[in-house]
N, C-alpha and C positions, 0 to 999 in steps of 0.2 A: 592676536598679530595675524595676518596672514604670510606666511611665506613665499616667496617666489621662486619655482624649482627652475633650476638650471638643465637646459639639455646641451648635448653637442650635437650637433649639425656633422654627418661625414658626409663626403661625397666620393665616390667608390669607379673609377673611370674603367670604360673598356672599350679597346681599340678593334677595329674590325677595319676591313679593307676599303669599306665604302663609309664610313664616319665613327666618329667616338661616341660613346653612349655613356652616362652618368645614371649611376642610381645613388639617387640622396636617399639618406636613410637619419634619422633624430636617435640618440640613445640616452638615456642617462646617466648622469655625471659618474654616479657608483660603477657604472659598467666601462668606463674609459682603459683601465686596467686588465680588458678584455678586447681591446681593440682591434688585435691583431685576428684572433680568432671568430670576433664579429665582421672585419673585411672577407676573411676568407669565405663564411659563410655566404655573406653577399653575391660574393663573386659565383659560390655554385649556383645559388638561388637562380642568378640571370640567366645561368646555361639551363638551369631545368623546367624553369617557369619565365621566359620571356618576356608575358605579360608586365611584370613588376618594372620594365624599361619603358613600356608605355605612357603617354602624354596624361591620357585619364585616371593614371594613378594621382591620387591628392594629395597620399602620405603614407610613408612605410616607416614604422618604429619599430627599434631592434632592441631587444631584452637579450641577457646573456644570463642562463639558469642553472646552477650546478646541480646536482642531485645531492650534493652533502653539504649540508651546514654544521656549523659551529654552535652549539647550546653551553651553558655553563649550570653545574646546579645550584641550590638556592644555599646559600648562609644559612637560613632557618626556615627547614619545610614545613613547619608547623604555624608559620608566620601567617598572619591573615591575608587575603587576596588585595593586592594592591600596596601592601607594606612588604610585600616578596624582595628579596633582592641577591641577585646573581654574586655568585663568588668567583670571580673572574680569573683565580689560579685554579680553577676546579673544571677545565674545558672538557667536552665530550664530543662527538659528530653523531651526526642523525642522517642517515642514508632514507634513500627514498622521495627525494622532494619533488621528481619528475612523475611520481604517481607509474600510469602503466608505461608509459615511455622508457624507465629503469627497469620496472620489474618485468616487461614483456620483451623488452628489444635491447637490455641491459647499456642503456645509455648512462655515461658519465655527467653529463653536460647538454644542453641541447640552445641553439639560438632561434625565440621567438620571433618572426616580423608579423608584425600587423600591418597589411596591405590595407589601404581605404580608395576605393574607386568613387572616380567624381561624380557618374552619370546614374551608376545604379545606387550607387551609397553604400554598397557591401562592403563590411572590411571581413579579409580571408586571413586565417590564423594557421601561419606555416611554422612548420619548425622543421630546421636541421641542427642534427646533433649525430655523436657517436661516443667514443671512447676515447678518454686522455687527448681531447681537442683534436681528433681527428674525426671528421663528418663522414659517416657512414649511411646515410639515409634521410629522407623527407617523410614527414609526417604532415599533411593536410587535412585541418580539423573540421568538423563536421557538416559542411552542408555541399552541396552537388556544385552551387555554384562555383566556388574555391576549387574544385576538380576542374571544371570547365573553365575557369578563369587561365588555370596554368595548361589548358589543352591537354588535361591528362584524360587518355578514354576509359573512364572506369564507374562504376556505380559507388555511391558514398554508402558505405554503411558505420557510424559513428566517428571513424577515421579512416584516412588512406594511407598504406603505410606504399612507400617507394624506396627501394634499396639502392645504393649509389656505389659506384666504382669509382675513385678517387684516385689520382695518381700523385 
């Protein structure tokens, strides 16, 4: 049986003296509890990468990613794979889910934005993150086209880190 995945579509409005702009993005229903953090990150993204507000953007998908997740000890560690069962009374925390973003930049969370362009077909991976729901940087992942898209004058090597001062 196929399941239909529900998504939330959020619109974040930005007003300027000339005209109002709206950044439309889609999130998974599981991320609804992080909507304020995602909205804050979207607002910052629109400021540091204005191209996300352009008409040539086909879609923007946002996802909240914590650095820490909860796992559970197994009821019977010797059980065969597929027959193992979690003991929900014995949770433990696993850190490092963000990989280099938590190791190198000490992020406790990030908001990933996948921005797909109409004309070029490029998908840009832009991460805004920081510590304790306070954004302190943008990471642009993977390709020179993404830096160019955001009009960041730099050369791409694996990823590009942009520190931000947010009040």
